[in-house]
Wavefront OBJ file of the C-alpha trace (Angstrom):
o trace
v 150.405 162.860 -19.588
v 146.764 162.080 -20.037
v 145.500 160.970 -23.501
v 141.936 161.794 -24.493
v 140.316 159.496 -27.110
v 137.001 160.489 -28.681
v 134.842 158.010 -30.624
v 131.759 158.718 -32.730
v 129.578 155.651 -32.101
v 126.279 154.735 -33.778
v 123.082 154.626 -31.849
v 122.946 151.654 -29.500
v 120.096 149.948 -31.359
v 122.037 150.171 -34.633
v 125.132 148.729 -33.008
v 123.042 145.904 -31.607
v 121.595 145.129 -35.045
v 125.085 145.099 -36.567
v 126.358 142.723 -33.936
v 123.404 140.427 -34.554
v 124.009 140.500 -38.337
v 127.712 139.795 -37.874
v 126.915 136.746 -35.759
v 124.169 135.334 -38.006
v 125.989 135.672 -41.339
v 128.916 133.276 -40.621
v 126.579 130.810 -38.910
v 124.262 130.656 -41.924
v 126.841 130.608 -44.724
v 128.941 127.953 -43.015
v 126.163 125.394 -43.627
v 126.184 123.493 -46.928
v 122.987 123.995 -48.891
v 121.203 120.847 -50.142
v 120.408 121.792 -53.731
v 119.187 118.282 -54.655
v 115.780 118.943 -53.158
v 114.896 121.411 -55.908
v 116.743 119.784 -58.816
v 114.683 119.969 -62.052
v 112.523 116.917 -62.784
v 110.579 115.825 -65.870
v 107.047 114.496 -65.516
v 106.677 110.930 -66.751
v 104.570 109.938 -69.725
v 100.873 109.951 -68.923
v 98.995 106.591 -69.132
v 96.857 108.011 -71.932
v 99.993 108.788 -73.930
v 101.175 105.229 -73.355
v 97.831 103.932 -74.555
v 98.058 106.116 -77.670
v 101.538 104.763 -78.428
v 100.251 101.219 -77.945
v 97.384 101.766 -80.372
v 99.720 103.267 -82.926
v 102.419 100.641 -82.679
v 102.601 97.410 -80.788
v 98.989 96.318 -81.313
v 99.132 96.948 -85.047
v 96.277 99.401 -84.903
v 96.265 102.816 -86.451
v 99.436 102.250 -88.442
v 98.855 99.291 -90.774
v 95.277 98.756 -89.601
v 94.141 98.752 -93.254
v 95.995 95.547 -94.118
v 93.357 93.151 -92.814
v 90.681 94.840 -94.939
v 92.835 94.709 -98.062
v 93.319 90.999 -97.413
v 89.572 90.546 -96.976
v 88.919 92.383 -100.261
v 91.068 90.053 -102.364
v 88.454 87.222 -102.661
v 86.064 89.745 -104.246
v 88.271 90.034 -107.323
v 88.824 87.619 -110.198
v 86.587 85.566 -112.540
v 84.972 83.555 -109.709
v 84.272 86.499 -107.413
v 80.571 86.583 -108.428
v 79.806 83.009 -107.343
v 79.475 83.669 -103.638
v 77.005 86.462 -104.410
v 74.722 84.446 -106.700
v 71.182 84.031 -105.401
v 70.677 80.558 -103.897
v 67.210 80.576 -105.481
v 68.334 81.436 -108.992
v 68.004 77.920 -110.389
v 64.561 77.580 -108.892
v 63.548 80.837 -110.551
v 64.918 79.639 -113.903
v 63.173 76.268 -113.617
v 59.835 77.841 -112.761
v 60.175 80.361 -115.576
v 61.068 77.696 -118.115
v 58.180 75.494 -117.000
v 55.781 78.362 -117.478
v 57.308 79.097 -120.881
v 56.963 75.455 -121.941
v 53.305 75.455 -120.933
v 52.649 78.522 -122.999
v 54.535 76.991 -125.935
v 52.466 73.807 -125.713
v 49.268 75.806 -125.759
v 50.452 77.701 -128.834
v 51.337 74.431 -130.511
v 47.818 73.027 -129.906
v 46.361 76.240 -131.280
v 48.259 75.755 -134.528
v 46.925 72.176 -134.781
v 43.358 73.308 -134.072
v 43.592 75.954 -136.778
v 44.930 73.350 -139.235
v 42.018 71.030 -138.420
v 39.503 73.780 -138.990
v 41.123 74.555 -142.342
v 41.247 70.851 -143.284
v 45.021 71.031 -143.498
v 45.885 69.055 -140.358
v 48.803 66.756 -141.062
v 49.497 68.403 -144.373
v 52.557 70.257 -145.611
v 51.268 73.625 -144.578
v 50.529 72.331 -141.089
v 53.992 70.847 -140.840
v 55.712 74.033 -141.976
v 53.746 76.202 -139.548
v 54.500 73.791 -136.689
v 58.159 73.628 -137.558
v 58.563 77.431 -137.746
v 56.857 77.870 -134.428
v 59.020 75.255 -132.702
v 62.192 76.895 -134.016
v 61.075 80.327 -132.844
v 59.902 78.928 -129.510
v 63.172 77.126 -128.842
v 65.114 80.286 -129.659
v 62.938 82.344 -127.364
v 63.298 79.736 -124.632
v 67.091 79.749 -124.898
v 67.166 83.550 -124.991
v 65.002 83.783 -121.890
v 67.145 81.288 -119.999
v 70.344 83.087 -120.999
v 68.861 86.387 -119.900
v 68.022 84.905 -116.520
v 71.560 83.542 -116.175
v 73.067 86.841 -117.274
v 70.891 88.689 -114.836
v 72.059 86.434 -111.993
v 75.678 86.813 -113.075
v 75.334 90.602 -113.197
v 73.859 90.636 -109.716
v 76.730 88.465 -108.498
v 79.327 90.787 -110.067
v 77.568 93.813 -108.568
v 77.584 92.137 -105.148
v 81.313 91.351 -105.433
v 82.084 94.932 -106.441
v 79.986 96.265 -103.573
v 81.780 94.006 -101.093
v 85.154 95.044 -102.516
v 84.293 98.728 -102.198
v 83.045 98.174 -98.664
v 86.303 96.525 -97.657
v 88.298 99.302 -99.316
v 86.157 101.865 -97.523
v 86.839 100.143 -94.220
v 90.553 100.064 -95.061
v 90.377 103.841 -95.301
v 87.894 104.548 -92.501
v 89.142 102.279 -89.729
v 92.731 103.647 -89.607
v 91.245 107.135 -89.574
v 89.122 106.200 -86.565
v 92.153 104.775 -84.827
v 94.089 107.916 -85.643
v 91.335 110.028 -84.097
v 91.493 107.918 -80.947
v 95.286 108.122 -80.905
v 95.170 111.888 -81.406
v 92.593 112.341 -78.649
v 94.492 110.121 -76.221
v 97.762 111.862 -77.043
v 96.250 115.327 -76.659
v 94.567 114.592 -73.333
v 97.644 112.728 -72.122
v 99.858 115.691 -73.023
v 97.558 117.984 -71.031
v 97.771 115.681 -68.027
v 101.551 115.469 -68.392
v 101.796 119.267 -68.554
v 99.714 119.501 -65.371
v 101.975 116.995 -63.638
v 105.041 118.953 -64.810
v 103.554 122.198 -63.495
v 102.878 120.564 -60.124
v 106.449 119.220 -59.988
v 107.834 122.669 -60.871
v 105.673 124.285 -58.201
v 106.878 121.790 -55.590
v 110.486 122.372 -56.622
v 110.054 126.157 -56.487
v 108.452 125.894 -53.045
v 111.442 123.904 -51.792
v 113.837 126.440 -53.317
v 112.047 129.384 -51.716
v 112.029 127.598 -48.383
v 115.774 126.918 -48.603
v 116.600 130.499 -49.588
v 114.270 132.121 -47.076
v 116.929 132.461 -44.289
v 119.376 134.000 -46.767
v 116.836 136.478 -48.041
v 115.766 137.356 -44.485
v 119.396 137.955 -43.468
v 119.928 139.923 -46.680
v 117.037 142.225 -45.808
v 118.570 142.702 -42.365
v 121.979 143.541 -43.855
v 120.458 146.008 -46.287
v 118.544 147.665 -43.479
v 121.601 147.934 -41.245
v 123.642 149.421 -44.093
v 120.945 151.986 -44.740
v 120.787 152.955 -41.091
v 124.571 153.316 -40.873
v 124.650 155.613 -43.883
v 121.635 157.718 -43.052
v 121.609 157.856 -39.254
v 124.206 160.240 -37.702
v 126.256 159.377 -34.624
v 124.191 159.976 -31.513
v 126.859 160.364 -28.844
v 130.592 160.730 -28.258
v 132.651 158.617 -25.922
v 135.718 160.240 -24.211
v 138.320 157.939 -22.705
v 141.076 159.282 -20.396
v 143.573 156.517 -19.539
v 145.028 156.482 -16.004
v 148.656 157.932 -15.755
v 151.552 155.514 -15.482
v 153.756 155.446 -12.295
v 156.520 157.382 -14.097
v 154.033 160.001 -15.201
v 152.759 160.264 -11.641
v 156.322 160.581 -10.244
v 157.308 163.244 -12.718
v 154.141 165.111 -12.060
v 154.631 164.991 -8.297
v 158.298 166.066 -8.601
v 157.449 168.930 -10.891
v 154.724 170.060 -8.567
v 157.006 169.894 -5.507
v 159.825 171.760 -7.235
v 157.528 174.455 -8.299
v 156.197 174.900 -4.856
v 159.801 174.956 -3.379
v 161.073 177.467 -5.916
v 158.099 179.664 -5.360
v 158.785 179.669 -1.657
v 162.610 180.096 -1.771
v 162.814 181.982 -5.038
v 165.474 179.579 -6.196
v 163.608 177.337 -8.589
v 165.709 175.597 -11.203
v 164.166 172.595 -12.965
v 167.654 171.212 -13.617
v 168.049 170.607 -9.904
v 165.436 167.891 -10.156
v 167.788 165.801 -12.246
v 170.723 165.877 -9.805
l 1 2 3 4 5 6 7 8 9 10 11 12 13 14 15 16 17 18 19 20 21 22 23 24 25 26 27 28 29 30 31 32 33 34 35 36 37 38 39 40 41 42 43 44 45 46 47 48 49 50 51 52 53 54 55 56 57 58 59 60 61 62 63 64 65 66 67 68 69 70 71 72 73 74 75 76 77 78 79 80 81 82 83 84 85 86 87 88 89 90 91 92 93 94 95 96 97 98 99 100 101 102 103 104 105 106 107 108 109 110 111 112 113 114 115 116 117 118 119 120 121 122 123 124 125 126 127 128 129 130 131 132 133 134 135 136 137 138 139 140 141 142 143 144 145 146 147 148 149 150 151 152 153 154 155 156 157 158 159 160 161 162 163 164 165 166 167 168 169 170 171 172 173 174 175 176 177 178 179 180 181 182 183 184 185 186 187 188 189 190 191 192 193 194 195 196 197 198 199 200 201 202 203 204 205 206 207 208 209 210 211 212 213 214 215 216 217 218 219 220 221 222 223 224 225 226 227 228 229 230 231 232 233 234 235 236 237 238 239 240 241 242 243 244 245 246 247 248 249 250 251 252 253 254 255 256 257 258 259 260 261 262 263 264 265 266 267 268 269 270 271 272 273 274 275 276
């Protein structure tokens, strides 16, 4: 008995694509993927950041940079602070001033004597009293003038010490600020450079990842396309298969045919006779 088998097959080009996909998928997925080539990395510290850290720490600049100026300001305090700011010509000025004063005093003294002579009282009591009063007043004025000159020099020395102290204190405040500005600038520029280096490293890593995944994505597109074709493209042809009869089937068929012909001729056809 013949058996007829009918198959609904896809179009030949679809079947060919499916066979190609079925061969490529095991071959690709059987290979171990090297994920180390796109492992995340962190960009190292930029040289400018290192320089900023050095300025802030190990070199003693920036942080604690004021200490040397505070130390320098200490000699400008105390009772002897004015001495190094006294004018080196002060004594010369005092001596010249006193000499001029003494000359003027001597001239005034001679004037008193001349007046006493003109009055006929030279060497008398009145002359002596007038001379004595003038000398006392002159000596007082001389001492007052000298003390004023000394006080003036001392005041200038104190003012110089205070100015120097304020200058050192100002430097103690200004210099660390300048260092901090440098540190901030170096750190900011260094951070920008580090961010650029990190972006470049990330881009390189992403490029390696895309390159590694490209065969998988390409095969995935192929699989998606084949699936879509299978679902949306109807079968294009039918295949009918009729297997050849077996020897027993052939013998039975021949016997049945012969018996039929014999019975038709003799009119005595009985299928049971075939089994005797």
